[in-house]
N, C-alpha and C positions, 0 to 999 in steps of 0.2 A: 395290483392289489386284489381285484376281483378274482383273478385266477388263483391266487393264494388262498382266498377264502373258500373257493369251491373245492380246492384240494384238501384243505383242512376239514371241511364238512364231510367229504368222502372218507377221509381217514378216521374220523371220529365215530362213524356209524359202527355199532357194535354187533348188530344182528345180521346174519346172512341174508335174510329177506330184504332188509333195508339196503345192504350193499349191492345186491343184485339189481334191485329196482333203480338205484342211483346210477349204476354203471350203464345199464341199458338206456335209461332215460337221458343221461348225459350224452351218450353217443348219438341217439336220434335227435335230441335237441340241438346238439352242436352242428350236425349236418344241416338241419332245417334252418337254424339261425344264420349259418354261413351263406346259404343260398338265398335267404330272404333279405339280405342286406348287409352281409359281412358282420353279423353279430353272433358269431359262433360261441363265444364265451358266455354271453348272456343266455343264449339258447341252451347251452350245456347246463348252466345253473338251474334254469327253469325245468329242464328235462329231468335233472337229478331229483328235484323236489317232487315233481309229479310222479316219477318212478317209485320213489319211496312211499308216497301216498298210496299208489296202486298196490304195491307189495303188501303194505299193512292191511289194506282192505281185503285182499285175497287171503291173507293169513287169518283174519278174523272170520271170514266166511268158512274156511276149512275147519276152524275150531268150533264154530257153531254147528256145522254139519256133524262133527264127531260127537258133540254133546247131545244132539238130537237123535243120535243113533243112525245117522245117514252117512257115516264115514266110509271111506273106500275099503274095499275088501281085497 
């Protein structure tokens, strides 16, 4: 049931930044959860949520930098 929920969450993300953050976080969280007590699915779900959060934060910082005239050249 939890695995199906994680898969649905990953499929429902619509922006590339969210998907990338979720995939990277799920991979890292899955490995960490597996080695920390055989909780790979729980680790993957937590990693996905954290990855999405980080991707959104980075996207906001990039947008603020462009608005302030500090965008990349």
